[in-house]
C-alpha atoms as a printed R data frame, in Angstrom:
    type eleno elety resid chain resno       x        y      z
1   ATOM     1    CA   MET     A     1 -94.989 -101.235 59.884
2   ATOM     2    CA   SER     A     2 -91.329 -101.253 60.641
3   ATOM     3    CA   LEU     A     3 -88.937  -98.993 58.836
4   ATOM     4    CA   SER     A     4 -85.546  -98.289 60.430
5   ATOM     5    CA   THR     A     5 -85.400  -95.250 62.625
6   ATOM     6    CA   LEU     A     6 -81.664  -95.022 62.461
7   ATOM     7    CA   PRO     A     7 -80.251  -92.097 60.395
8   ATOM     8    CA   LEU     A     8 -80.338  -92.960 56.643
9   ATOM     9    CA   SER     A     9 -76.965  -94.259 55.531
10  ATOM    10    CA   TYR     A    10 -75.165  -93.598 52.300
11  ATOM    11    CA   CYS     A    11 -72.303  -95.759 51.122
12  ATOM    12    CA   THR     A    12 -68.883  -94.164 51.003
13  ATOM    13    CA   ASN     A    13 -67.601  -96.418 48.236
14  ATOM    14    CA   VAL     A    14 -68.558  -93.504 45.951
15  ATOM    15    CA   HIS     A    15 -65.188  -91.869 46.830
16  ATOM    16    CA   PRO     A    16 -61.723  -93.363 47.145
17  ATOM    17    CA   GLY     A    17 -60.609  -94.923 50.354
18  ATOM    18    CA   GLU     A    18 -57.470  -97.059 50.035
19  ATOM    19    CA   SER     A    19 -56.028  -95.660 53.301
20  ATOM    20    CA   ILE     A    20 -57.314  -94.271 56.590
21  ATOM    21    CA   SER     A    21 -56.232  -90.814 55.335
22  ATOM    22    CA   GLU     A    22 -58.355  -91.172 52.206
23  ATOM    23    CA   VAL     A    23 -61.345  -92.450 54.223
24  ATOM    24    CA   VAL     A    24 -61.015  -89.512 56.609
25  ATOM    25    CA   HIS     A    25 -60.644  -87.042 53.693
26  ATOM    26    CA   GLY     A    26 -63.740  -88.414 52.019
27  ATOM    27    CA   LEU     A    27 -65.744  -88.042 55.175
28  ATOM    28    CA   SER     A    28 -64.508  -84.473 55.772
29  ATOM    29    CA   LYS     A    29 -64.788  -83.347 52.092
30  ATOM    30    CA   TYR     A    30 -68.146  -85.013 51.218
31  ATOM    31    CA   THR     A    31 -70.074  -86.781 54.077
32  ATOM    32    CA   ILE     A    32 -69.978  -84.132 56.671
33  ATOM    33    CA   PRO     A    33 -70.749  -81.342 54.214
34  ATOM    34    CA   ALA     A    34 -73.586  -83.276 52.748
35  ATOM    35    CA   GLN     A    35 -75.063  -83.811 56.287
36  ATOM    36    CA   LYS     A    36 -74.819  -80.069 57.011
37  ATOM    37    CA   GLN     A    37 -76.415  -79.125 53.649
38  ATOM    38    CA   LEU     A    38 -79.201  -81.732 54.157
39  ATOM    39    CA   GLY     A    39 -79.922  -80.346 57.556
40  ATOM    40    CA   GLN     A    40 -80.558  -83.867 58.992
41  ATOM    41    CA   LYS     A    41 -78.378  -86.528 60.600
42  ATOM    42    CA   ILE     A    42 -77.038  -89.117 58.219
43  ATOM    43    CA   ALA     A    43 -74.958  -92.298 58.749
44  ATOM    44    CA   ALA     A    44 -71.695  -93.042 56.960
45  ATOM    45    CA   GLY     A    45 -71.966  -96.600 55.396
46  ATOM    46    CA   LEU     A    46 -68.223  -97.011 55.312
47  ATOM    47    CA   TRP     A    47 -66.271  -98.983 52.724
48  ATOM    48    CA   LEU     A    48 -63.065 -100.098 54.259
49  ATOM    49    CA   PRO     A    49 -60.973 -102.212 51.782
50  ATOM    50    CA   ALA     A    50 -58.456 -104.836 52.840
51  ATOM    51    CA   SER     A    51 -55.648 -102.210 52.723
52  ATOM    52    CA   VAL     A    52 -57.481 -100.152 55.404
53  ATOM    53    CA   ILE     A    53 -58.146 -103.214 57.576
54  ATOM    54    CA   ALA     A    54 -54.457 -104.107 57.401
55  ATOM    55    CA   GLU     A    55 -53.406 -100.476 58.263
56  ATOM    56    CA   ILE     A    56 -55.594 -100.531 61.315
57  ATOM    57    CA   GLN     A    57 -54.421 -103.837 62.371
58  ATOM    58    CA   GLU     A    58 -50.865 -102.735 62.235
59  ATOM    59    CA   ALA     A    59 -51.454  -99.417 63.860
60  ATOM    60    CA   PRO     A    60 -54.678  -99.617 66.109
61  ATOM    61    CA   ALA     A    61 -54.534  -95.976 66.941
62  ATOM    62    CA   GLN     A    62 -55.559  -95.270 63.266
63  ATOM    63    CA   LEU     A    63 -59.044  -96.498 64.272
64  ATOM    64    CA   ASP     A    64 -59.261  -93.865 66.993
65  ATOM    65    CA   CYS     A    65 -58.489  -91.258 64.366
66  ATOM    66    CA   LEU     A    66 -61.314  -92.584 62.134
67  ATOM    67    CA   ASN     A    67 -63.815  -92.735 65.072
68  ATOM    68    CA   GLN     A    68 -62.946  -89.171 66.158
69  ATOM    69    CA   THR     A    69 -63.674  -87.969 62.612
70  ATOM    70    CA   LEU     A    70 -67.038  -89.532 62.847
71  ATOM    71    CA   ILE     A    71 -67.607  -88.081 66.293
72  ATOM    72    CA   ASP     A    72 -66.402  -84.598 65.288
73  ATOM    73    CA   GLY     A    73 -68.624  -84.582 62.274
74  ATOM    74    CA   GLY     A    74 -71.763  -85.754 64.105
75  ATOM    75    CA   LEU     A    75 -71.852  -88.923 62.034
76  ATOM    76    CA   VAL     A    76 -72.796  -92.386 63.052
77  ATOM    77    CA   CYS     A    77 -71.757  -95.775 61.474
78  ATOM    78    CA   TYR     A    78 -73.715  -98.881 61.932
79  ATOM    79    CA   THR     A    79 -73.101 -100.643 58.602
80  ATOM    80    CA   LEU     A    80 -70.030 -101.398 56.440
81  ATOM    81    CA   ASN     A    81 -69.827 -102.335 52.736
82  ATOM    82    CA   THR     A    82 -67.446 -105.321 52.721
83  ATOM    83    CA   PHE     A    83 -68.206 -106.269 49.061
84  ATOM    84    CA   PRO     A    84 -65.203 -104.532 47.319
85  ATOM    85    CA   TYR     A    85 -62.126 -106.154 48.820
86  ATOM    86    CA   GLY     A    86 -59.493 -104.204 46.771
87  ATOM    87    CA   ASN     A    87 -59.404 -100.835 45.024
88  ATOM    88    CA   PHE     A    88 -62.976  -99.938 43.881
89  ATOM    89    CA   HIS     A    89 -61.665  -96.903 42.044
90  ATOM    90    CA   SER     A    90 -59.086  -98.543 39.832
91  ATOM    91    CA   GLU     A    91 -59.174  -97.902 36.101
92  ATOM    92    CA   ARG     A    92 -60.832 -101.347 35.585
93  ATOM    93    CA   VAL     A    93 -62.894 -102.976 38.360
94  ATOM    94    CA   LYS     A    94 -65.459 -105.031 36.403
95  ATOM    95    CA   GLU     A    95 -65.556 -108.702 37.461
96  ATOM    96    CA   ASN     A    96 -62.585 -108.327 39.773
97  ATOM    97    CA   VAL     A    97 -64.924 -106.878 42.336
98  ATOM    98    CA   TYR     A    98 -66.066 -110.430 43.195
99  ATOM    99    CA   LEU     A    99 -62.562 -111.507 44.158
100 ATOM   100    CA   PRO     A   100 -61.658 -113.103 46.539
101 ATOM   101    CA   ASP     A   101 -64.860 -115.158 46.553
102 ATOM   102    CA   TRP     A   102 -66.476 -116.866 49.532
103 ATOM   103    CA   SER     A   103 -64.653 -120.141 49.135
104 ATOM   104    CA   THR     A   104 -61.425 -118.447 50.065
105 ATOM   105    CA   PRO     A   105 -59.832 -117.854 53.525
106 ATOM   106    CA   GLN     A   106 -58.964 -114.233 52.306
107 ATOM   107    CA   ARG     A   107 -62.674 -113.232 52.142
108 ATOM   108    CA   LEU     A   108 -63.255 -114.824 55.599
109 ATOM   109    CA   GLU     A   109 -60.265 -113.077 57.190
110 ATOM   110    CA   TYR     A   110 -61.231 -109.718 55.717
111 ATOM   111    CA   THR     A   111 -64.730 -109.936 56.708
112 ATOM   112    CA   VAL     A   112 -63.957 -110.768 60.236
113 ATOM   113    CA   GLY     A   113 -61.456 -107.919 60.374
114 ATOM   114    CA   CYS     A   114 -64.207 -105.581 59.271
115 ATOM   115    CA   ALA     A   115 -66.634 -106.952 61.780
116 ATOM   116    CA   LYS     A   116 -64.249 -106.291 64.649
117 ATOM   117    CA   ILE     A   117 -63.706 -102.704 63.492
118 ATOM   118    CA   LEU     A   118 -67.431 -102.213 63.084
119 ATOM   119    CA   SER     A   119 -68.043 -103.371 66.655
120 ATOM   120    CA   ARG     A   120 -65.807 -100.479 67.767
121 ATOM   121    CA   LEU     A   121 -67.396  -97.814 65.616
122 ATOM   122    CA   MET     A   122 -71.061  -98.505 65.972
123 ATOM   123    CA   PRO     A   123 -73.171  -96.695 68.572
124 ATOM   124    CA   ASP     A   124 -74.506  -98.431 71.690
125 ATOM   125    CA   GLY     A   125 -77.917  -99.918 71.432
126 ATOM   126    CA   VAL     A   126 -78.023 -100.711 67.739
127 ATOM   127    CA   GLU     A   127 -77.134 -103.756 65.553
128 ATOM   128    CA   GLY     A   128 -74.565 -103.742 62.868
129 ATOM   129    CA   SER     A   129 -74.501 -105.009 59.363
130 ATOM   130    CA   LEU     A   130 -71.845 -105.924 56.738
131 ATOM   131    CA   SER     A   131 -72.830 -106.275 53.100
132 ATOM   132    CA   THR     A   132 -70.798 -108.814 51.061
133 ATOM   133    CA   VAL     A   133 -70.322 -110.535 47.654
134 ATOM   134    CA   PRO     A   134 -72.986 -113.066 46.462
135 ATOM   135    CA   LEU     A   135 -70.463 -115.936 46.869
136 ATOM   136    CA   GLY     A   136 -68.722 -115.374 43.513
137 ATOM   137    CA   PHE     A   137 -69.128 -114.610 39.775
138 ATOM   138    CA   LYS     A   138 -70.845 -117.210 37.640
139 ATOM   139    CA   ALA     A   139 -68.440 -116.688 34.587
140 ATOM   140    CA   PHE     A   140 -65.485 -117.780 36.754
141 ATOM   141    CA   ASP     A   141 -64.426 -121.378 36.844
142 ATOM   142    CA   HIS     A   142 -65.378 -122.939 40.202
143 ATOM   143    CA   ASP     A   143 -64.482 -126.248 41.790
144 ATOM   144    CA   ALA     A   144 -67.109 -128.930 42.285
145 ATOM   145    CA   ASP     A   145 -67.059 -128.331 46.056
146 ATOM   146    CA   PHE     A   146 -67.367 -124.466 45.696
147 ATOM   147    CA   LEU     A   147 -70.779 -124.067 47.388
148 ATOM   148    CA   ALA     A   148 -69.737 -126.539 50.145
149 ATOM   149    CA   ASN     A   149 -66.605 -124.406 50.820
150 ATOM   150    CA   CYS     A   150 -68.730 -121.221 50.809
151 ATOM   151    CA   ILE     A   151 -71.082 -122.610 53.323
152 ATOM   152    CA   ASP     A   152 -68.081 -123.708 55.512
153 ATOM   153    CA   GLN     A   153 -66.656 -120.290 55.398
154 ATOM   154    CA   LEU     A   154 -69.981 -118.452 56.085
155 ATOM   155    CA   LEU     A   155 -70.587 -120.758 59.179
156 ATOM   156    CA   LYS     A   156 -67.130 -119.779 60.437
157 ATOM   157    CA   VAL     A   157 -68.020 -116.175 60.023
158 ATOM   158    CA   ALA     A   158 -71.298 -116.757 61.880
159 ATOM   159    CA   ALA     A   159 -69.332 -118.270 64.686
160 ATOM   160    CA   GLU     A   160 -66.883 -115.368 64.788
161 ATOM   161    CA   LEU     A   161 -69.767 -112.883 64.849
162 ATOM   162    CA   ASP     A   162 -71.389 -114.773 67.624
163 ATOM   163    CA   GLU     A   163 -68.092 -114.700 69.562
164 ATOM   164    CA   ILE     A   164 -67.977 -110.937 69.047
165 ATOM   165    CA   HIS     A   165 -71.458 -110.811 70.556
166 ATOM   166    CA   ASP     A   166 -70.345 -112.702 73.556
167 ATOM   167    CA   GLU     A   167 -67.435 -110.410 74.139
168 ATOM   168    CA   THR     A   168 -68.990 -107.082 73.358
169 ATOM   169    CA   GLY     A   169 -72.747 -107.504 73.517
170 ATOM   170    CA   ARG     A   170 -72.982 -106.179 69.986
171 ATOM   171    CA   VAL     A   171 -75.053 -108.052 67.386
172 ATOM   172    CA   LEU     A   172 -73.479 -107.911 63.917
173 ATOM   173    CA   ARG     A   173 -75.159 -109.363 60.827
174 ATOM   174    CA   LEU     A   174 -73.652 -110.428 57.560
175 ATOM   175    CA   ALA     A   175 -75.670 -109.525 54.467
176 ATOM   176    CA   ILE     A   176 -74.925 -111.357 51.182
177 ATOM   177    CA   GLU     A   177 -75.990 -109.256 48.317
178 ATOM   178    CA   PRO     A   178 -77.391 -111.102 45.324
179 ATOM   179    CA   GLU     A   179 -76.379 -109.557 42.031
180 ATOM   180    CA   PRO     A   180 -77.041 -110.185 38.280
181 ATOM   181    CA   LEU     A   181 -74.869 -112.949 36.750
182 ATOM   182    CA   CYS     A   182 -73.423 -113.844 40.101
183 ATOM   183    CA   VAL     A   183 -73.534 -117.293 41.816
184 ATOM   184    CA   LEU     A   184 -76.341 -115.786 43.946
185 ATOM   185    CA   GLU     A   185 -78.371 -113.959 41.337
186 ATOM   186    CA   THR     A   186 -82.182 -114.557 41.612
187 ATOM   187    CA   THR     A   187 -84.411 -114.730 44.656
188 ATOM   188    CA   THR     A   188 -84.959 -118.498 43.906
189 ATOM   189    CA   GLU     A   189 -81.228 -119.187 43.776
190 ATOM   190    CA   THR     A   190 -80.716 -117.264 47.073
191 ATOM   191    CA   ILE     A   191 -83.455 -119.196 48.880
192 ATOM   192    CA   GLN     A   192 -82.142 -122.486 47.658
193 ATOM   193    CA   PHE     A   193 -78.637 -121.685 48.898
194 ATOM   194    CA   PHE     A   194 -79.811 -120.696 52.393
195 ATOM   195    CA   GLU     A   195 -81.759 -123.912 52.482
196 ATOM   196    CA   GLN     A   196 -78.503 -125.783 51.828
197 ATOM   197    CA   LEU     A   197 -76.717 -123.562 54.364
198 ATOM   198    CA   TYR     A   198 -79.363 -124.145 56.947
199 ATOM   199    CA   ASP     A   199 -79.170 -127.975 56.286
200 ATOM   200    CA   VAL     A   200 -75.367 -127.979 56.972
201 ATOM   201    CA   ALA     A   201 -75.764 -125.667 59.942
202 ATOM   202    CA   THR     A   202 -78.276 -128.044 61.507
203 ATOM   203    CA   THR     A   203 -75.903 -130.928 61.281
204 ATOM   204    CA   ARG     A   204 -73.252 -128.823 62.971
205 ATOM   205    CA   ASN     A   205 -75.668 -127.539 65.694
206 ATOM   206    CA   GLN     A   206 -75.119 -124.018 64.253
207 ATOM   207    CA   LEU     A   207 -78.632 -123.267 63.028
208 ATOM   208    CA   ASP     A   208 -79.400 -120.671 65.592
209 ATOM   209    CA   ILE     A   209 -76.254 -118.616 65.028
210 ATOM   210    CA   ALA     A   210 -76.594 -119.001 61.200
211 ATOM   211    CA   LYS     A   211 -80.019 -117.430 61.260
212 ATOM   212    CA   ARG     A   212 -78.998 -114.770 63.776
213 ATOM   213    CA   HIS     A   213 -75.944 -113.662 61.929
214 ATOM   214    CA   LEU     A   214 -76.420 -114.544 58.175
215 ATOM   215    CA   GLY     A   215 -78.889 -112.951 55.839
216 ATOM   216    CA   VAL     A   216 -79.057 -110.831 52.712
217 ATOM   217    CA   CYS     A   217 -78.422 -107.318 51.513
218 ATOM   218    CA   TYR     A   218 -81.426 -106.661 49.280
219 ATOM   219    CA   ASP     A   219 -80.158 -104.366 46.528
220 ATOM   220    CA   VAL     A   220 -83.345 -103.261 44.877
221 ATOM   221    CA   CYS     A   221 -81.983 -102.376 41.481
222 ATOM   222    CA   HIS     A   222 -80.335 -105.783 41.283
223 ATOM   223    CA   GLN     A   223 -83.578 -107.685 41.508
224 ATOM   224    CA   ALA     A   224 -85.319 -105.091 39.291
225 ATOM   225    CA   VAL     A   225 -82.607 -105.650 36.547
226 ATOM   226    CA   GLU     A   226 -83.596 -109.320 36.670
227 ATOM   227    CA   PHE     A   227 -87.298 -108.244 35.997
228 ATOM   228    CA   GLU     A   228 -88.292 -109.851 39.306
229 ATOM   229    CA   ASP     A   229 -91.427 -108.695 41.146
230 ATOM   230    CA   VAL     A   230 -89.552 -106.961 43.987
231 ATOM   231    CA   ALA     A   231 -92.467 -107.213 46.423
232 ATOM   232    CA   LYS     A   232 -92.972 -110.894 45.836
233 ATOM   233    CA   SER     A   233 -89.174 -111.403 46.066
234 ATOM   234    CA   ILE     A   234 -89.042 -109.768 49.523
235 ATOM   235    CA   ARG     A   235 -91.928 -111.787 50.759
236 ATOM   236    CA   ASP     A   236 -90.479 -114.971 49.470
237 ATOM   237    CA   LEU     A   237 -87.269 -114.410 51.265
238 ATOM   238    CA   VAL     A   238 -89.035 -113.778 54.488
239 ATOM   239    CA   ALA     A   239 -91.233 -116.801 54.052
240 ATOM   240    CA   ALA     A   240 -88.107 -118.780 53.540
241 ATOM   241    CA   GLU     A   241 -86.648 -117.483 56.908
242 ATOM   242    CA   VAL     A   242 -83.924 -115.620 54.996
243 ATOM   243    CA   ARG     A   243 -83.363 -112.428 57.102
244 ATOM   244    CA   ILE     A   244 -83.006 -109.202 55.144
245 ATOM   245    CA   ASN     A   245 -80.291 -107.468 57.150
246 ATOM   246    CA   LYS     A   246 -79.764 -104.501 54.863
247 ATOM   247    CA   VAL     A   247 -81.549 -102.855 51.921
248 ATOM   248    CA   HIS     A   248 -79.525 -100.959 49.220
249 ATOM   249    CA   ILE     A   249 -81.677  -98.119 48.041
250 ATOM   250    CA   THR     A   250 -80.909  -98.176 44.352
251 ATOM   251    CA   CYS     A   251 -82.113  -97.415 40.849
252 ATOM   252    CA   ALA     A   252 -81.116  -98.948 37.489
253 ATOM   253    CA   VAL     A   253 -81.610  -97.866 33.916
254 ATOM   254    CA   ARG     A   254 -84.378  -99.096 31.821
255 ATOM   255    CA   LEU     A   255 -85.351  -98.651 28.188
256 ATOM   256    CA   GLU     A   256 -88.833  -99.626 26.685
257 ATOM   257    CA   SER     A   257 -89.163 -100.926 23.112
258 ATOM   258    CA   PRO     A   258 -85.453 -100.442 22.420
259 ATOM   259    CA   GLY     A   259 -85.684 -101.463 18.816
260 ATOM   260    CA   ASN     A   260 -88.063  -98.565 18.080
261 ATOM   261    CA   HIS     A   261 -85.959  -95.973 19.954
262 ATOM   262    CA   PRO     A   262 -82.464  -95.582 18.412
263 ATOM   263    CA   GLU     A   263 -82.222  -92.094 20.015
264 ATOM   264    CA   ALA     A   264 -82.643  -93.710 23.466
265 ATOM   265    CA   ARG     A   265 -80.029  -96.456 22.535
266 ATOM   266    CA   ALA     A   266 -77.676  -93.616 21.475
267 ATOM   267    CA   GLN     A   267 -78.129  -91.998 24.918
268 ATOM   268    CA   LEU     A   268 -77.581  -95.287 26.609
269 ATOM   269    CA   ALA     A   269 -74.323  -95.701 24.711
270 ATOM   270    CA   GLU     A   270 -73.121  -92.661 26.740
271 ATOM   271    CA   PHE     A   271 -73.281  -94.709 29.883
272 ATOM   272    CA   VAL     A   272 -70.650  -97.145 28.561
273 ATOM   273    CA   GLU     A   273 -67.521  -96.724 30.798
274 ATOM   274    CA   PRO     A   274 -64.526  -98.850 31.586
275 ATOM   275    CA   ARG     A   275 -64.565  -99.252 35.303
276 ATOM   276    CA   TYR     A   276 -67.614 -101.049 36.510
277 ATOM   277    CA   LEU     A   277 -69.562 -104.078 35.154
278 ATOM   278    CA   HIS     A   278 -73.084 -103.183 33.748
279 ATOM   279    CA   GLN     A   279 -74.994 -106.533 33.316
280 ATOM   280    CA   THR     A   280 -77.824 -105.946 30.842
281 ATOM   281    CA   PHE     A   281 -81.125 -107.817 30.612
282 ATOM   282    CA   ALA     A   282 -83.820 -107.894 28.028
283 ATOM   283    CA   ARG     A   283 -87.365 -109.126 28.403
284 ATOM   284    CA   ASN     A   284 -89.800 -110.412 25.791
285 ATOM   285    CA   SER     A   285 -92.824 -112.792 25.643
286 ATOM   286    CA   ASP     A   286 -90.288 -115.819 25.881
287 ATOM   287    CA   GLY     A   287 -88.645 -114.668 28.985
288 ATOM   288    CA   THR     A   288 -85.335 -112.829 29.659
289 ATOM   289    CA   THR     A   289 -81.792 -112.917 28.171
290 ATOM   290    CA   SER     A   290 -78.679 -111.107 29.234
291 ATOM   291    CA   THR     A   291 -75.326 -109.896 28.217
292 ATOM   292    CA   ILE     A   292 -72.386 -109.509 30.634
293 ATOM   293    CA   ASP     A   293 -71.677 -105.870 29.957
294 ATOM   294    CA   LEU     A   294 -72.838 -102.744 28.290
295 ATOM   295    CA   THR     A   295 -70.940 -101.806 25.120
296 ATOM   296    CA   LYS     A   296 -71.413  -99.075 22.527
297 ATOM   297    CA   GLU     A   297 -71.673 -101.787 19.763
298 ATOM   298    CA   PHE     A   298 -74.444 -103.455 21.617
299 ATOM   299    CA   CYS     A   299 -76.340 -100.161 21.890
300 ATOM   300    CA   GLU     A   300 -75.803  -99.254 18.263
301 ATOM   301    CA   ASN     A   301 -76.292 -102.720 16.720
302 ATOM   302    CA   PRO     A   302 -78.167 -104.940 19.082
303 ATOM   303    CA   SER     A   303 -78.770 -108.537 18.113
304 ATOM   304    CA   GLU     A   304 -82.280 -109.512 16.894
305 ATOM   305    CA   GLU     A   305 -83.113 -110.997 20.250
306 ATOM   306    CA   PHE     A   306 -82.432 -107.710 22.034
307 ATOM   307    CA   ALA     A   307 -83.687 -105.451 19.411
308 ATOM   308    CA   ASN     A   308 -87.105 -107.097 19.477
309 ATOM   309    CA   ALA     A   309 -87.292 -107.150 23.231
310 ATOM   310    CA   ASP     A   310 -90.010 -105.215 25.138
311 ATOM   311    CA   GLU     A   311 -87.602 -103.711 27.558
312 ATOM   312    CA   TRP     A   312 -83.928 -103.521 28.521
313 ATOM   313    CA   ARG     A   313 -82.685 -103.177 31.999
314 ATOM   314    CA   VAL     A   314 -79.030 -102.184 32.801
315 ATOM   315    CA   HIS     A   315 -77.125 -102.607 36.100
316 ATOM   316    CA   PHE     A   316 -75.944  -99.007 36.139
317 ATOM   317    CA   HIS     A   317 -76.726  -97.315 39.590
318 ATOM   318    CA   VAL     A   318 -78.279  -93.949 38.652
319 ATOM   319    CA   PRO     A   319 -79.425  -91.255 41.216
320 ATOM   320    CA   VAL     A   320 -82.423  -92.588 43.261
321 ATOM   321    CA   ASN     A   321 -84.449  -89.429 43.055
322 ATOM   322    CA   GLU     A   322 -84.615  -89.689 39.158
323 ATOM   323    CA   GLU     A   323 -87.742  -91.174 37.390
324 ATOM   324    CA   SER     A   324 -86.157  -90.718 34.078
325 ATOM   325    CA   ILE     A   325 -82.862  -89.554 32.465
326 ATOM   326    CA   GLY     A   326 -83.443  -87.974 29.057
327 ATOM   327    CA   GLU     A   327 -84.978  -90.606 26.858
328 ATOM   328    CA   LEU     A   328 -84.255  -93.372 29.426
329 ATOM   329    CA   GLN     A   329 -86.273  -94.432 32.359
330 ATOM   330    CA   THR     A   330 -85.278  -95.775 35.788
331 ATOM   331    CA   THR     A   331 -86.426  -98.521 38.084
332 ATOM   332    CA   ARG     A   332 -87.618  -95.974 40.728
333 ATOM   333    CA   ASP     A   333 -91.186  -97.449 40.637
334 ATOM   334    CA   ASP     A   334 -89.605 -100.792 41.753
335 ATOM   335    CA   LEU     A   335 -87.801  -98.936 44.511
336 ATOM   336    CA   LYS     A   336 -91.043  -97.562 45.793
337 ATOM   337    CA   ARG     A   337 -92.734 -100.949 45.784
338 ATOM   338    CA   ALA     A   338 -89.696 -102.481 47.613
339 ATOM   339    CA   ILE     A   339 -89.694  -99.864 50.304
340 ATOM   340    CA   ARG     A   340 -93.483 -100.316 50.842
341 ATOM   341    CA   THR     A   341 -92.911 -104.103 51.253
342 ATOM   342    CA   ILE     A   342 -89.946 -103.661 53.577
343 ATOM   343    CA   ALA     A   343 -92.158 -101.415 55.684
344 ATOM   344    CA   ASP     A   344 -94.529 -104.407 56.329
345 ATOM   345    CA   LEU     A   345 -91.767 -106.665 57.891
346 ATOM   346    CA   GLU     A   346 -91.717 -107.494 61.588
347 ATOM   347    CA   TYR     A   347 -88.182 -106.114 61.869
348 ATOM   348    CA   ALA     A   348 -86.341 -103.115 60.356
349 ATOM   349    CA   PRO     A   349 -83.441 -103.764 57.981
350 ATOM   350    CA   HIS     A   350 -80.823 -101.110 57.582
351 ATOM   351    CA   LEU     A   351 -81.420  -98.636 54.853
352 ATOM   352    CA   GLU     A   352 -78.593  -97.289 52.718
353 ATOM   353    CA   VAL     A   353 -78.364  -95.329 49.457
354 ATOM   354    CA   GLU     A   354 -75.647  -96.861 47.199
355 ATOM   355    CA   THR     A   355 -75.138  -94.865 44.067
356 ATOM   356    CA   TYR     A   356 -71.440  -95.425 43.672
357 ATOM   357    CA   THR     A   357 -71.320  -94.410 39.964
358 ATOM   358    CA   TRP     A   358 -71.456  -90.605 40.406
359 ATOM   359    CA   ASN     A   359 -67.877  -90.251 39.057
360 ATOM   360    CA   VAL     A   360 -68.686  -92.321 35.872
361 ATOM   361    CA   LEU     A   361 -72.043  -90.855 35.002
362 ATOM   362    CA   PRO     A   362 -72.409  -89.260 31.517
363 ATOM   363    CA   SER     A   363 -71.341  -85.614 31.770
364 ATOM   364    CA   GLN     A   364 -74.840  -84.165 31.350
365 ATOM   365    CA   LYS     A   365 -75.933  -85.962 34.644
366 ATOM   366    CA   LYS     A   366 -72.964  -85.034 36.755
367 ATOM   367    CA   LEU     A   367 -73.508  -82.788 39.660
368 ATOM   368    CA   GLY     A   368 -71.139  -81.844 42.423
369 ATOM   369    CA   LEU     A   369 -71.046  -84.991 44.653
370 ATOM   370    CA   ILE     A   370 -72.270  -83.204 47.593
371 ATOM   371    CA   ASP     A   371 -75.291  -81.693 45.783
372 ATOM   372    CA   GLY     A   372 -76.038  -85.015 44.193
373 ATOM   373    CA   LEU     A   373 -75.935  -86.974 47.501
374 ATOM   374    CA   VAL     A   374 -78.144  -84.347 49.082
375 ATOM   375    CA   GLN     A   375 -80.712  -84.701 46.353
376 ATOM   376    CA   GLU     A   376 -80.714  -88.470 46.729
377 ATOM   377    CA   LEU     A   377 -80.926  -88.499 50.511
378 ATOM   378    CA   SER     A   378 -83.580  -85.730 50.578
379 ATOM   379    CA   ALA     A   379 -85.732  -87.631 48.019
380 ATOM   380    CA   THR     A   380 -85.260  -90.846 49.940
381 ATOM   381    CA   GLN     A   381 -86.200  -89.379 53.237
382 ATOM   382    CA   GLN     A   382 -89.257  -87.933 51.628
383 ATOM   383    CA   LEU     A   383 -90.270  -91.284 50.268
384 ATOM   384    CA   LEU     A   384 -89.706  -92.913 53.650
385 ATOM   385    CA   SER     A   385 -91.761  -90.179 55.395
386 ATOM   386    CA   GLU     A   386 -94.705  -90.890 53.084
387 ATOM   387    CA   LEU     A   387 -95.019  -94.253 54.660
């Protein structure tokens, strides 16, 4: 059994951080008080957008300010969320969160910049991880050589991370995060992509560094929304030699027999909001179908295919301590199965709670952010301790 013994991380993309001063403010206002209230050490899974990376590159002393805030607050940082490149708290994020994609030099440069900063922030004696976009968004137009360009960029990142290791002795691992309706969406697609990547790496004599520095971030609710068997999914990735470098501890919304529960659909309509994308899947005896986003019209008047489904699942991150929310259920049972399976691995992926939606939850579910984080972290630590 191998669960990480590092302090449990929570992702700071839940609060704004477009500048160093905003990042420091978020740590001081939320993260440090949450740790104090919890009474146990936690890790700050920092989200540092491109604007912050540029600010540090222009004024390196700013990194010292950030590091001192972590030290003074008794916090550690061993993982970064390098998925959102730009403002994750703008009025409309939606599909823009997948830009720039992994075929572009901008994504490469940003990720390398983040890696260099993480190598300065992380404690001695631990490895670092950086979660990132699942190559791109399926609905966007991609060139015929899109996957080849992504592979080329990722192998360049692996080489950069290997150079950082040579220079600093620190091991950093990229964690590609499959997500509904993205280029890497299902476990099968993810495995097939890594097979292609490994083939190219072999021809370039880079297979060892590719396997050392490239892997996945397993966001539990993403695969649960796809109606995948999360335990089998994890085992399949391991069997295919795709390393799970990071696990996002997350829960999504689910609704059983939606056609027979108009009151539950009405409650689900309250989750409709303009900032983030909420991919929605339905399952019936013929398989699954999906829609790109959750809308009030969809909830009120679903098509026959969705109305007759056995269950809906919605990519809306909800507090991980909740089994249900009013008339709605969550995928917490899948979370429990995933963690039990992760515990059986021969290595210990980083563990991070990533409920970034606290600010857009329906009003009846809103708590003060500190109280909400403490409830999530406490429930997760209890779940881990039971293993």
